[in-house]
All heavy atoms as TSV, in Angstrom:
chain	resi	resn	atom	element	x	y	z
A	1	MET	N	N	14.190	-31.051	3.209
A	1	MET	CA	C	15.283	-30.401	2.523
A	1	MET	C	C	15.282	-28.928	2.910
A	1	MET	O	O	14.252	-28.271	2.846
A	1	MET	CB	C	15.121	-30.568	1.021
A	1	MET	CG	C	16.153	-29.794	0.234
A	1	MET	SD	S	15.779	-29.767	-1.522
A	1	MET	CE	C	16.911	-30.997	-2.067
A	2	ARG	N	N	16.418	-28.417	3.269
A	2	ARG	CA	C	16.548	-27.019	3.690
A	2	ARG	C	C	17.232	-26.206	2.595
A	2	ARG	O	O	18.272	-26.586	2.092
A	2	ARG	CB	C	17.368	-26.974	4.985
A	2	ARG	CG	C	17.455	-25.607	5.547
A	2	ARG	CD	C	18.115	-25.635	6.910
A	2	ARG	NE	N	18.391	-24.264	7.265
A	2	ARG	CZ	C	19.539	-23.818	7.723
A	2	ARG	NH1	N	20.518	-24.655	7.947
A	2	ARG	NH2	N	19.714	-22.565	7.997
A	3	ALA	N	N	16.616	-25.089	2.237
A	3	ALA	CA	C	17.197	-24.215	1.209
A	3	ALA	C	C	18.286	-23.352	1.823
A	3	ALA	O	O	18.138	-22.858	2.932
A	3	ALA	CB	C	16.111	-23.334	0.608
A	4	ASP	N	N	19.382	-23.174	1.099
A	4	ASP	CA	C	20.409	-22.270	1.604
A	4	ASP	C	C	20.130	-20.855	1.101
A	4	ASP	O	O	19.196	-20.620	0.335
A	4	ASP	CB	C	21.819	-22.746	1.223
A	4	ASP	CG	C	22.086	-22.715	-0.276
A	4	ASP	OD1	O	21.434	-21.921	-0.990
A	4	ASP	OD2	O	22.958	-23.458	-0.758
A	5	GLU	N	N	20.935	-19.903	1.537
A	5	GLU	CA	C	20.681	-18.494	1.190
A	5	GLU	C	C	20.698	-18.251	-0.302
A	5	GLU	O	O	19.926	-17.435	-0.802
A	5	GLU	CB	C	21.713	-17.602	1.884
A	5	GLU	CG	C	21.476	-17.455	3.358
A	5	GLU	CD	C	22.438	-16.469	4.000
A	5	GLU	OE1	O	22.859	-15.519	3.318
A	5	GLU	OE2	O	22.754	-16.666	5.185
A	6	ASN	N	N	21.531	-18.944	-1.048
A	6	ASN	CA	C	21.591	-18.761	-2.501
A	6	ASN	C	C	20.304	-19.225	-3.161
A	6	ASN	O	O	19.806	-18.590	-4.084
A	6	ASN	CB	C	22.788	-19.503	-3.094
A	6	ASN	CG	C	24.102	-18.891	-2.676
A	6	ASN	OD1	O	24.193	-17.690	-2.444
A	6	ASN	ND2	N	25.119	-19.719	-2.562
A	7	ASP	N	N	19.754	-20.354	-2.677
A	7	ASP	CA	C	18.486	-20.836	-3.223
A	7	ASP	C	C	17.370	-19.832	-2.971
A	7	ASP	O	O	16.563	-19.552	-3.846
A	7	ASP	CB	C	18.104	-22.174	-2.596
A	7	ASP	CG	C	19.035	-23.306	-2.986
A	7	ASP	OD1	O	19.690	-23.197	-4.037
A	7	ASP	OD2	O	19.095	-24.290	-2.224
A	8	VAL	N	N	17.321	-19.302	-1.763
A	8	VAL	CA	C	16.284	-18.333	-1.400
A	8	VAL	C	C	16.413	-17.071	-2.240
A	8	VAL	O	O	15.421	-16.547	-2.752
A	8	VAL	CB	C	16.341	-18.020	0.111
A	8	VAL	CG1	C	15.400	-16.889	0.453
A	8	VAL	CG2	C	16.027	-19.260	0.922
A	9	ALA	N	N	17.622	-16.576	-2.413
A	9	ALA	CA	C	17.844	-15.366	-3.222
A	9	ALA	C	C	17.435	-15.601	-4.671
A	9	ALA	O	O	16.840	-14.729	-5.311
A	9	ALA	CB	C	19.295	-14.925	-3.137
A	10	THR	N	N	17.731	-16.780	-5.188
A	10	THR	CA	C	17.359	-17.106	-6.567
A	10	THR	C	C	15.843	-17.179	-6.704
A	10	THR	O	O	15.270	-16.630	-7.649
A	10	THR	CB	C	17.986	-18.451	-6.984
A	10	THR	OG1	O	19.403	-18.338	-6.897
A	10	THR	CG2	C	17.596	-18.825	-8.396
A	11	LEU	N	N	15.198	-17.853	-5.767
A	11	LEU	CA	C	13.739	-17.930	-5.809
A	11	LEU	C	C	13.105	-16.550	-5.700
A	11	LEU	O	O	12.127	-16.245	-6.389
A	11	LEU	CB	C	13.227	-18.833	-4.685
A	11	LEU	CG	C	13.521	-20.322	-4.836
A	11	LEU	CD1	C	13.175	-21.067	-3.562
A	11	LEU	CD2	C	12.774	-20.903	-6.022
A	12	ASP	N	N	13.636	-15.710	-4.847
A	12	ASP	CA	C	13.112	-14.349	-4.691
A	12	ASP	C	C	13.279	-13.547	-5.975
A	12	ASP	O	O	12.383	-12.801	-6.366
A	12	ASP	CB	C	13.807	-13.652	-3.527
A	12	ASP	CG	C	13.165	-12.323	-3.194
A	12	ASP	OD1	O	11.921	-12.270	-3.109
A	12	ASP	OD2	O	13.901	-11.341	-3.020
A	13	ALA	N	N	14.406	-13.688	-6.624
A	13	ALA	CA	C	14.679	-12.926	-7.848
A	13	ALA	C	C	13.719	-13.278	-8.975
A	13	ALA	O	O	13.405	-12.424	-9.808
A	13	ALA	CB	C	16.123	-13.153	-8.288
A	14	VAL	N	N	13.241	-14.509	-9.026
A	14	VAL	CA	C	12.347	-14.921	-10.113
A	14	VAL	C	C	10.882	-14.978	-9.687
A	14	VAL	O	O	10.025	-15.367	-10.480
A	14	VAL	CB	C	12.781	-16.290	-10.700
A	14	VAL	CG1	C	14.170	-16.198	-11.306
A	14	VAL	CG2	C	12.701	-17.389	-9.673
A	15	ASP	N	N	10.577	-14.585	-8.483
A	15	ASP	CA	C	9.202	-14.599	-7.999
A	15	ASP	C	C	8.358	-13.625	-8.813
A	15	ASP	O	O	8.647	-12.424	-8.860
A	15	ASP	CB	C	9.163	-14.215	-6.519
A	15	ASP	CG	C	7.781	-14.305	-5.909
A	15	ASP	OD1	O	6.793	-14.435	-6.657
A	15	ASP	OD2	O	7.692	-14.239	-4.671
A	16	PRO	N	N	7.298	-14.090	-9.469
A	16	PRO	CA	C	6.485	-13.192	-10.295
A	16	PRO	C	C	5.735	-12.126	-9.481
A	16	PRO	O	O	5.287	-11.131	-10.043
A	16	PRO	CB	C	5.506	-14.133	-11.003
A	16	PRO	CG	C	5.470	-15.361	-10.166
A	16	PRO	CD	C	6.810	-15.468	-9.502
A	17	LEU	N	N	5.595	-12.322	-8.183
A	17	LEU	CA	C	4.909	-11.335	-7.348
A	17	LEU	C	C	5.869	-10.329	-6.719
A	17	LEU	O	O	5.433	-9.408	-6.039
A	17	LEU	CB	C	4.114	-12.043	-6.241
A	17	LEU	CG	C	2.991	-12.953	-6.728
A	17	LEU	CD1	C	2.343	-13.657	-5.554
A	17	LEU	CD2	C	1.981	-12.168	-7.521
A	18	ARG	N	N	7.150	-10.481	-6.948
A	18	ARG	CA	C	8.147	-9.615	-6.311
A	18	ARG	C	C	7.898	-8.130	-6.585
A	18	ARG	O	O	8.048	-7.283	-5.719
A	18	ARG	CB	C	9.543	-10.002	-6.780
A	18	ARG	CG	C	10.614	-9.242	-6.057
A	18	ARG	CD	C	11.960	-9.862	-6.329
A	18	ARG	NE	N	12.869	-9.368	-5.309
A	18	ARG	CZ	C	14.006	-8.770	-5.573
A	18	ARG	NH1	N	14.401	-8.619	-6.806
A	18	ARG	NH2	N	14.758	-8.334	-4.607
A	19	ARG	N	N	7.493	-7.813	-7.776
A	19	ARG	CA	C	7.272	-6.398	-8.155
A	19	ARG	C	C	6.113	-5.775	-7.387
A	19	ARG	O	O	6.001	-4.565	-7.273
A	19	ARG	CB	C	7.048	-6.268	-9.651
A	19	ARG	CG	C	5.830	-6.996	-10.144
A	19	ARG	CD	C	5.668	-6.897	-11.663
A	19	ARG	NE	N	4.563	-7.693	-12.104
A	19	ARG	CZ	C	3.287	-7.331	-12.019
A	19	ARG	NH1	N	2.968	-6.164	-11.541
A	19	ARG	NH2	N	2.326	-8.127	-12.443
A	20	MET	N	N	5.229	-6.589	-6.841
A	20	MET	CA	C	4.075	-6.078	-6.110
A	20	MET	C	C	4.483	-5.351	-4.827
A	20	MET	O	O	3.773	-4.470	-4.370
A	20	MET	CB	C	3.110	-7.219	-5.771
A	20	MET	CG	C	2.596	-7.972	-6.988
A	20	MET	SD	S	1.717	-6.925	-8.145
A	20	MET	CE	C	0.184	-6.759	-7.293
A	21	ARG	N	N	5.617	-5.719	-4.246
A	21	ARG	CA	C	6.088	-5.083	-3.015
A	21	ARG	C	C	6.224	-3.568	-3.198
A	21	ARG	O	O	5.943	-2.805	-2.280
A	21	ARG	CB	C	7.416	-5.686	-2.581
A	21	ARG	CG	C	7.992	-5.033	-1.342
A	21	ARG	CD	C	9.289	-5.726	-0.925
A	21	ARG	NE	N	10.043	-5.038	0.080
A	21	ARG	CZ	C	9.712	-4.892	1.350
A	21	ARG	NH1	N	8.581	-5.367	1.788
A	21	ARG	NH2	N	10.476	-4.270	2.201
A	22	ASP	N	N	6.630	-3.146	-4.377
A	22	ASP	CA	C	6.830	-1.716	-4.632
A	22	ASP	C	C	5.531	-0.917	-4.609
A	22	ASP	O	O	5.562	0.304	-4.578
A	22	ASP	CB	C	7.545	-1.507	-5.966
A	22	ASP	CG	C	8.977	-2.011	-5.935
A	22	ASP	OD1	O	9.570	-2.077	-4.833
A	22	ASP	OD2	O	9.511	-2.340	-7.011
A	23	LEU	N	N	4.405	-1.589	-4.633
A	23	LEU	CA	C	3.114	-0.895	-4.597
A	23	LEU	C	C	2.699	-0.492	-3.184
A	23	LEU	O	O	1.735	0.241	-3.014
A	23	LEU	CB	C	2.026	-1.788	-5.198
A	23	LEU	CG	C	2.204	-2.192	-6.659
A	23	LEU	CD1	C	1.101	-3.144	-7.073
A	23	LEU	CD2	C	2.242	-0.972	-7.560
A	24	PHE	N	N	3.442	-0.977	-2.178
A	24	PHE	CA	C	3.067	-0.756	-0.785
A	24	PHE	C	C	4.131	0.019	-0.031
A	24	PHE	O	O	5.320	-0.072	-0.324
A	24	PHE	CB	C	2.819	-2.098	-0.093
A	24	PHE	CG	C	1.677	-2.844	-0.697
A	24	PHE	CD1	C	1.881	-3.734	-1.737
A	24	PHE	CD2	C	0.391	-2.632	-0.251
A	24	PHE	CE1	C	0.824	-4.404	-2.316
A	24	PHE	CE2	C	-0.680	-3.306	-0.827
A	24	PHE	CZ	C	-0.458	-4.187	-1.862
A	25	GLN	N	N	3.697	0.796	0.954
A	25	GLN	CA	C	4.584	1.564	1.818
A	25	GLN	C	C	5.092	0.649	2.924
A	25	GLN	O	O	4.346	0.307	3.832
A	25	GLN	CB	C	3.824	2.761	2.418
A	25	GLN	CG	C	4.656	3.647	3.287
A	25	GLN	CD	C	5.681	4.415	2.471
A	25	GLN	OE1	O	5.388	4.865	1.373
A	25	GLN	NE2	N	6.873	4.545	2.987
A	26	LEU	N	N	6.331	0.226	2.805
A	26	LEU	CA	C	6.957	-0.642	3.799
A	26	LEU	C	C	8.357	-0.117	4.102
A	26	LEU	O	O	9.079	0.266	3.188
A	26	LEU	CB	C	7.094	-2.075	3.278
A	26	LEU	CG	C	5.849	-2.924	3.284
A	26	LEU	CD1	C	6.044	-4.164	2.432
A	26	LEU	CD2	C	5.509	-3.321	4.703
A	27	PRO	N	N	8.748	-0.121	5.359
A	27	PRO	CA	C	10.123	0.259	5.678
A	27	PRO	C	C	11.103	-0.735	5.054
A	27	PRO	O	O	10.788	-1.925	4.906
A	27	PRO	CB	C	10.178	0.175	7.211
A	27	PRO	CG	C	8.757	0.219	7.663
A	27	PRO	CD	C	7.950	-0.387	6.556
A	28	ASP	N	N	12.274	-0.274	4.691
A	28	ASP	CA	C	13.296	-1.150	4.132
A	28	ASP	C	C	13.620	-2.276	5.100
A	28	ASP	O	O	13.680	-2.076	6.310
A	28	ASP	CB	C	14.574	-0.368	3.815
A	28	ASP	CG	C	14.399	0.570	2.640
A	28	ASP	OD1	O	13.513	0.302	1.804
A	28	ASP	OD2	O	15.147	1.565	2.562
A	29	GLY	N	N	13.793	-3.447	4.568
A	29	GLY	CA	C	14.179	-4.589	5.366
A	29	GLY	C	C	13.051	-5.259	6.118
A	29	GLY	O	O	13.284	-6.209	6.857
A	30	VAL	N	N	11.813	-4.787	5.949
A	30	VAL	CA	C	10.681	-5.359	6.679
A	30	VAL	C	C	9.935	-6.342	5.787
A	30	VAL	O	O	9.598	-6.039	4.647
A	30	VAL	CB	C	9.707	-4.259	7.164
A	30	VAL	CG1	C	8.429	-4.866	7.712
A	30	VAL	CG2	C	10.376	-3.399	8.203
A	31	ILE	N	N	9.689	-7.511	6.328
A	31	ILE	CA	C	8.812	-8.490	5.698
A	31	ILE	C	C	7.586	-8.560	6.596
A	31	ILE	O	O	7.672	-8.962	7.747
A	31	ILE	CB	C	9.495	-9.859	5.582
A	31	ILE	CG1	C	10.724	-9.745	4.695
A	31	ILE	CG2	C	8.508	-10.889	5.039
A	31	ILE	CD1	C	11.564	-11.002	4.656
A	32	TYR	N	N	6.449	-8.136	6.076
A	32	TYR	CA	C	5.241	-7.994	6.894
A	32	TYR	C	C	4.255	-9.091	6.542
A	32	TYR	O	O	3.687	-9.104	5.453
A	32	TYR	CB	C	4.637	-6.615	6.648
A	32	TYR	CG	C	3.581	-6.231	7.644
A	32	TYR	CD1	C	3.932	-5.797	8.918
A	32	TYR	CD2	C	2.246	-6.300	7.324
A	32	TYR	CE1	C	2.974	-5.437	9.846
A	32	TYR	CE2	C	1.269	-5.934	8.243
A	32	TYR	CZ	C	1.653	-5.514	9.502
A	32	TYR	OH	O	0.704	-5.154	10.420
A	33	LEU	N	N	4.055	-10.019	7.455
A	33	LEU	CA	C	3.190	-11.155	7.184
A	33	LEU	C	C	1.999	-11.242	8.137
A	33	LEU	O	O	1.385	-12.285	8.240
A	33	LEU	CB	C	4.007	-12.454	7.282
A	33	LEU	CG	C	5.168	-12.569	6.301
A	33	LEU	CD1	C	5.970	-13.837	6.573
A	33	LEU	CD2	C	4.694	-12.535	4.869
A	34	ASP	N	N	1.673	-10.179	8.816
A	34	ASP	CA	C	0.566	-10.210	9.768
A	34	ASP	C	C	-0.752	-10.217	8.996
A	34	ASP	O	O	-1.167	-9.209	8.440
A	34	ASP	CB	C	0.632	-9.000	10.700
A	34	ASP	CG	C	-0.388	-9.053	11.815
A	34	ASP	OD1	O	-1.307	-9.892	11.754
A	34	ASP	OD2	O	-0.262	-8.268	12.752
A	35	GLY	N	N	-1.415	-11.335	8.985
A	35	GLY	CA	C	-2.662	-11.459	8.251
A	35	GLY	C	C	-3.867	-10.983	9.032
A	35	GLY	O	O	-4.993	-11.098	8.568
A	36	ASN	N	N	-3.655	-10.452	10.217
A	36	ASN	CA	C	-4.760	-10.058	11.075
A	36	ASN	C	C	-4.773	-8.533	11.269
A	36	ASN	O	O	-5.124	-8.037	12.323
A	36	ASN	CB	C	-4.626	-10.774	12.420
A	36	ASN	CG	C	-5.944	-10.901	13.129
A	36	ASN	OD1	O	-6.983	-10.863	12.491
A	36	ASN	ND2	N	-5.907	-11.043	14.432
A	37	SER	N	N	-4.353	-7.811	10.255
A	37	SER	CA	C	-4.333	-6.355	10.333
A	37	SER	C	C	-4.751	-5.787	8.978
A	37	SER	O	O	-5.031	-6.525	8.046
A	37	SER	CB	C	-2.935	-5.849	10.690
A	37	SER	OG	O	-2.074	-5.921	9.561
A	38	LEU	N	N	-4.742	-4.478	8.876
A	38	LEU	CA	C	-5.029	-3.845	7.589
A	38	LEU	C	C	-3.919	-4.081	6.585
A	38	LEU	O	O	-4.109	-3.926	5.398
A	38	LEU	CB	C	-5.201	-2.336	7.775
A	38	LEU	CG	C	-6.441	-1.891	8.526
A	38	LEU	CD1	C	-6.383	-0.388	8.764
A	38	LEU	CD2	C	-7.689	-2.262	7.773
A	39	GLY	N	N	-2.746	-4.425	7.089
A	39	GLY	CA	C	-1.599	-4.616	6.214
A	39	GLY	C	C	-0.948	-3.286	5.894
A	39	GLY	O	O	-1.424	-2.222	6.318
A	40	PRO	N	N	0.123	-3.311	5.149
A	40	PRO	CA	C	0.776	-2.062	4.788
A	40	PRO	C	C	-0.101	-1.283	3.804
A	40	PRO	O	O	-0.801	-1.877	2.985
A	40	PRO	CB	C	2.082	-2.508	4.138
A	40	PRO	CG	C	1.818	-3.881	3.643
A	40	PRO	CD	C	0.813	-4.477	4.588
A	41	PRO	N	N	-0.068	0.041	3.892
A	41	PRO	CA	C	-0.920	0.821	2.990
A	41	PRO	C	C	-0.375	0.819	1.563
A	41	PRO	O	O	0.830	0.918	1.353
A	41	PRO	CB	C	-0.859	2.229	3.580
A	41	PRO	CG	C	0.443	2.277	4.299
A	41	PRO	CD	C	0.686	0.898	4.809
A	42	PRO	N	N	-1.269	0.725	0.591
A	42	PRO	CA	C	-0.838	0.894	-0.794
A	42	PRO	C	C	-0.378	2.344	-0.993
A	42	PRO	O	O	-1.002	3.278	-0.475
A	42	PRO	CB	C	-2.091	0.614	-1.619
A	42	PRO	CG	C	-3.069	0.001	-0.687
A	42	PRO	CD	C	-2.688	0.403	0.694
A	43	LYS	N	N	0.692	2.537	-1.726
A	43	LYS	CA	C	1.196	3.890	-1.973
A	43	LYS	C	C	0.143	4.760	-2.642
A	43	LYS	O	O	0.047	5.947	-2.372
A	43	LYS	CB	C	2.472	3.834	-2.814
A	43	LYS	CG	C	3.644	3.272	-2.066
A	43	LYS	CD	C	4.872	3.194	-2.939
A	43	LYS	CE	C	6.041	2.610	-2.170
A	43	LYS	NZ	N	7.218	2.432	-3.034
A	44	ALA	N	N	-0.692	4.166	-3.482
A	44	ALA	CA	C	-1.748	4.925	-4.171
A	44	ALA	C	C	-2.770	5.491	-3.196
A	44	ALA	O	O	-3.436	6.483	-3.500
A	44	ALA	CB	C	-2.438	4.034	-5.196
A	45	ALA	N	N	-2.889	4.900	-2.026
A	45	ALA	CA	C	-3.860	5.380	-1.040
A	45	ALA	C	C	-3.530	6.781	-0.553
A	45	ALA	O	O	-4.429	7.552	-0.205
A	45	ALA	CB	C	-3.932	4.423	0.145
A	46	PHE	N	N	-2.249	7.133	-0.527
A	46	PHE	CA	C	-1.863	8.442	-0.029
A	46	PHE	C	C	-2.368	9.567	-0.935
A	46	PHE	O	O	-2.773	10.622	-0.456
A	46	PHE	CB	C	-0.354	8.529	0.164
A	46	PHE	CG	C	0.145	7.582	1.220
A	46	PHE	CD1	C	0.930	6.508	0.896
A	46	PHE	CD2	C	-0.207	7.767	2.549
A	46	PHE	CE1	C	1.377	5.622	1.865
A	46	PHE	CE2	C	0.225	6.889	3.530
A	46	PHE	CZ	C	1.022	5.814	3.190
A	47	ALA	N	N	-2.381	9.343	-2.218
A	47	ALA	CA	C	-2.921	10.345	-3.142
A	47	ALA	C	C	-4.421	10.506	-2.921
A	47	ALA	O	O	-4.946	11.626	-2.959
A	47	ALA	CB	C	-2.636	9.945	-4.586
A	48	GLU	N	N	-5.114	9.403	-2.682
A	48	GLU	CA	C	-6.546	9.463	-2.414
A	48	GLU	C	C	-6.832	10.191	-1.105
A	48	GLU	O	O	-7.778	10.975	-1.009
A	48	GLU	CB	C	-7.146	8.055	-2.372
A	48	GLU	CG	C	-7.077	7.316	-3.693
A	48	GLU	CD	C	-7.931	7.952	-4.767
A	48	GLU	OE1	O	-9.003	8.509	-4.441
A	48	GLU	OE2	O	-7.537	7.900	-5.936
A	49	LEU	N	N	-6.028	9.923	-0.075
A	49	LEU	CA	C	-6.191	10.620	1.201
A	49	LEU	C	C	-5.937	12.115	1.049
A	49	LEU	O	O	-6.647	12.939	1.625
A	49	LEU	CB	C	-5.246	10.038	2.251
A	49	LEU	CG	C	-5.592	8.642	2.735
A	49	LEU	CD1	C	-4.455	8.071	3.567
A	49	LEU	CD2	C	-6.875	8.665	3.530
A	50	GLU	N	N	-4.919	12.464	0.277
A	50	GLU	CA	C	-4.606	13.878	0.016
A	50	GLU	C	C	-5.793	14.563	-0.665
A	50	GLU	O	O	-6.190	15.655	-0.287
A	50	GLU	CB	C	-3.358	13.964	-0.867
A	50	GLU	CG	C	-2.969	15.357	-1.271
A	50	GLU	CD	C	-2.244	16.128	-0.184
A	50	GLU	OE1	O	-1.797	15.507	0.795
A	50	GLU	OE2	O	-2.147	17.354	-0.319
A	51	GLN	N	N	-6.347	13.873	-1.661
A	51	GLN	CA	C	-7.505	14.416	-2.380
A	51	GLN	C	C	-8.669	14.643	-1.422
A	51	GLN	O	O	-9.282	15.710	-1.413
A	51	GLN	CB	C	-7.914	13.442	-3.497
A	51	GLN	CG	C	-9.270	13.677	-4.113
A	51	GLN	CD	C	-9.332	14.881	-5.013
A	51	GLN	OE1	O	-8.315	15.363	-5.499
A	51	GLN	NE2	N	-10.528	15.404	-5.232
A	52	ALA	N	N	-8.972	13.659	-0.617
A	52	ALA	CA	C	-10.120	13.765	0.291
A	52	ALA	C	C	-9.900	14.822	1.363
A	52	ALA	O	O	-10.795	15.612	1.660
A	52	ALA	CB	C	-10.406	12.413	0.941
A	53	ALA	N	N	-8.704	14.876	1.924
A	53	ALA	CA	C	-8.450	15.807	3.031
A	53	ALA	C	C	-8.298	17.246	2.557
A	53	ALA	O	O	-8.928	18.159	3.096
A	53	ALA	CB	C	-7.200	15.383	3.800
A	54	ARG	N	N	-7.489	17.477	1.576
A	54	ARG	CA	C	-7.196	18.862	1.166
A	54	ARG	C	C	-8.273	19.462	0.278
A	54	ARG	O	O	-8.694	20.582	0.477
A	54	ARG	CB	C	-5.854	18.927	0.461
A	54	ARG	CG	C	-4.704	18.678	1.393
A	54	ARG	CD	C	-3.422	19.232	0.797
A	54	ARG	NE	N	-2.298	18.846	1.601
A	54	ARG	CZ	C	-1.871	19.535	2.658
A	54	ARG	NH1	N	-2.492	20.632	3.018
A	54	ARG	NH2	N	-0.832	19.119	3.354
A	55	ARG	N	N	-8.682	18.702	-0.738
A	55	ARG	CA	C	-9.603	19.282	-1.713
A	55	ARG	C	C	-11.061	19.113	-1.302
A	55	ARG	O	O	-11.802	20.092	-1.232
A	55	ARG	CB	C	-9.329	18.674	-3.078
A	55	ARG	CG	C	-7.951	19.098	-3.594
A	55	ARG	CD	C	-7.669	18.531	-4.981
A	55	ARG	NE	N	-6.255	18.700	-5.302
A	55	ARG	CZ	C	-5.306	17.802	-5.046
A	55	ARG	NH1	N	-5.621	16.660	-4.476
A	55	ARG	NH2	N	-4.050	18.028	-5.360
A	56	GLU	N	N	-11.443	17.868	-1.050
A	56	GLU	CA	C	-12.856	17.629	-0.747
A	56	GLU	C	C	-13.254	18.206	0.609
A	56	GLU	O	O	-14.247	18.914	0.710
A	56	GLU	CB	C	-13.152	16.130	-0.812
A	56	GLU	CG	C	-12.993	15.568	-2.211
A	56	GLU	CD	C	-13.107	14.060	-2.269
A	56	GLU	OE1	O	-13.461	13.432	-1.249
A	56	GLU	OE2	O	-12.841	13.506	-3.356
A	57	TRP	N	N	-12.489	17.916	1.631
A	57	TRP	CA	C	-12.816	18.412	2.971
A	57	TRP	C	C	-12.351	19.844	3.144
A	57	TRP	O	O	-13.114	20.721	3.541
A	57	TRP	CB	C	-12.177	17.511	4.007
A	57	TRP	CG	C	-12.467	17.838	5.445
A	57	TRP	CD1	C	-13.463	18.642	5.944
A	57	TRP	CD2	C	-11.752	17.384	6.575
A	57	TRP	NE1	N	-13.405	18.697	7.315
A	57	TRP	CE2	C	-12.350	17.918	7.722
A	57	TRP	CE3	C	-10.646	16.537	6.730
A	57	TRP	CZ2	C	-11.881	17.659	9.004
A	57	TRP	CZ3	C	-10.187	16.281	8.005
A	57	TRP	CH2	C	-10.809	16.841	9.130
A	58	GLY	N	N	-11.099	20.137	2.802
A	58	GLY	CA	C	-10.519	21.461	3.032
A	58	GLY	C	C	-11.104	22.556	2.162
A	58	GLY	O	O	-11.269	23.683	2.605
A	59	GLU	N	N	-11.407	22.238	0.920
A	59	GLU	CA	C	-11.939	23.250	0.007
A	59	GLU	C	C	-13.448	23.106	-0.202
A	59	GLU	O	O	-14.166	24.092	-0.252
A	59	GLU	CB	C	-11.214	23.165	-1.341
A	59	GLU	CG	C	-9.738	23.522	-1.245
A	59	GLU	CD	C	-8.999	23.270	-2.551
A	59	GLU	OE1	O	-9.655	23.085	-3.597
A	59	GLU	OE2	O	-7.754	23.245	-2.513
A	60	GLY	N	N	-13.895	21.862	-0.324
A	60	GLY	CA	C	-15.318	21.638	-0.604
A	60	GLY	C	C	-16.201	21.753	0.612
A	60	GLY	O	O	-17.407	21.988	0.482
A	61	LEU	N	N	-15.594	21.577	1.774
A	61	LEU	CA	C	-16.330	21.655	3.038
A	61	LEU	C	C	-17.593	20.805	2.978
A	61	LEU	O	O	-17.561	19.680	2.495
A	61	LEU	CB	C	-16.608	23.107	3.406
A	61	LEU	CG	C	-15.351	23.990	3.526
A	61	LEU	CD1	C	-15.737	25.442	3.660
A	61	LEU	CD2	C	-14.483	23.518	4.672
A	62	ILE	N	N	-18.686	21.331	3.456
A	62	ILE	CA	C	-19.927	20.547	3.529
A	62	ILE	C	C	-20.470	20.185	2.142
A	62	ILE	O	O	-21.170	19.190	1.986
A	62	ILE	CB	C	-20.989	21.276	4.386
A	62	ILE	CG1	C	-22.071	20.301	4.828
A	62	ILE	CG2	C	-21.537	22.482	3.642
A	62	ILE	CD1	C	-22.973	20.826	5.911
A	63	ARG	N	N	-20.098	20.966	1.128
A	63	ARG	CA	C	-20.565	20.673	-0.223
A	63	ARG	C	C	-20.079	19.314	-0.721
A	63	ARG	O	O	-20.681	18.706	-1.590
A	63	ARG	CB	C	-20.090	21.772	-1.185
A	63	ARG	CG	C	-20.703	23.142	-0.921
A	63	ARG	CD	C	-20.210	24.171	-1.955
A	63	ARG	NE	N	-18.767	24.263	-2.008
A	63	ARG	CZ	C	-18.001	25.073	-1.238
A	63	ARG	NH1	N	-18.581	25.846	-0.349
A	63	ARG	NH2	N	-16.695	25.100	-1.370
A	64	SER	N	N	-18.968	18.833	-0.134
A	64	SER	CA	C	-18.410	17.557	-0.573
A	64	SER	C	C	-19.287	16.363	-0.258
A	64	SER	O	O	-19.124	15.298	-0.849
A	64	SER	CB	C	-17.012	17.366	0.011
A	64	SER	OG	O	-16.101	18.230	-0.631
A	65	TRP	N	N	-20.225	16.517	0.664
A	65	TRP	CA	C	-21.145	15.405	0.912
A	65	TRP	C	C	-21.833	15.013	-0.389
A	65	TRP	O	O	-22.030	13.832	-0.648
A	65	TRP	CB	C	-22.184	15.785	1.969
A	65	TRP	CG	C	-21.631	15.661	3.348
A	65	TRP	CD1	C	-21.203	16.662	4.143
A	65	TRP	CD2	C	-21.436	14.445	4.082
A	65	TRP	NE1	N	-20.748	16.166	5.338
A	65	TRP	CE2	C	-20.884	14.783	5.326
A	65	TRP	CE3	C	-21.667	13.098	3.811
A	65	TRP	CZ2	C	-20.553	13.841	6.294
A	65	TRP	CZ3	C	-21.357	12.169	4.784
A	65	TRP	CH2	C	-20.805	12.540	6.007
A	66	ASN	N	N	-22.193	15.993	-1.178
A	66	ASN	CA	C	-22.849	15.723	-2.450
A	66	ASN	C	C	-21.860	15.748	-3.620
A	66	ASN	O	O	-21.862	14.834	-4.440
A	66	ASN	CB	C	-23.977	16.724	-2.709
A	66	ASN	CG	C	-25.090	16.585	-1.698
A	66	ASN	OD1	O	-25.494	15.469	-1.360
A	66	ASN	ND2	N	-25.587	17.696	-1.201
A	67	ALA	N	N	-21.049	16.765	-3.694
A	67	ALA	CA	C	-20.148	16.936	-4.840
A	67	ALA	C	C	-19.115	15.819	-4.958
A	67	ALA	O	O	-18.753	15.405	-6.065
A	67	ALA	CB	C	-19.437	18.297	-4.753
A	68	ALA	N	N	-18.622	15.314	-3.834
A	68	ALA	CA	C	-17.609	14.264	-3.867
A	68	ALA	C	C	-18.204	12.879	-3.641
A	68	ALA	O	O	-17.485	11.897	-3.592
A	68	ALA	CB	C	-16.535	14.540	-2.810
A	69	GLY	N	N	-19.511	12.822	-3.520
A	69	GLY	CA	C	-20.179	11.544	-3.380
A	69	GLY	C	C	-19.964	10.874	-2.027
A	69	GLY	O	O	-19.872	9.660	-1.944
A	70	TRP	N	N	-19.881	11.661	-0.971
A	70	TRP	CA	C	-19.680	11.086	0.375
A	70	TRP	C	C	-20.919	10.402	0.896
A	70	TRP	O	O	-20.850	9.621	1.820
A	70	TRP	CB	C	-19.266	12.160	1.347
A	70	TRP	CG	C	-17.899	12.721	1.141
A	70	TRP	CD1	C	-16.977	12.345	0.206
A	70	TRP	CD2	C	-17.294	13.749	1.904
A	70	TRP	NE1	N	-15.851	13.078	0.341
A	70	TRP	CE2	C	-16.009	13.966	1.378
A	70	TRP	CE3	C	-17.705	14.535	2.971
A	70	TRP	CZ2	C	-15.137	14.909	1.880
A	70	TRP	CZ3	C	-16.846	15.457	3.477
A	70	TRP	CH2	C	-15.557	15.664	2.940
A	71	CYS	N	N	-22.081	10.776	0.366
A	71	CYS	CA	C	-23.306	10.187	0.916
A	71	CYS	C	C	-23.780	9.020	0.085
A	71	CYS	O	O	-23.324	8.702	-0.899
A	71	CYS	CB	C	-24.410	11.224	1.012
A	71	CYS	SG	S	-24.686	12.173	-0.482
């Protein structure tokens, strides 16, 4: 049995995991199914990268090995 576009749209609208897409950085219109990669980055990761690069590395310098728990 082949689903038509209306069936697919209806299934997508009620998919309980649909809201999870908003947690990831993906270009509009992209469906990313490559299971052999890191996958799309979680949006929350960018805040963590900002923290590590600007504050811990940029301001803490070598002190961040201990202060930020790098070791």
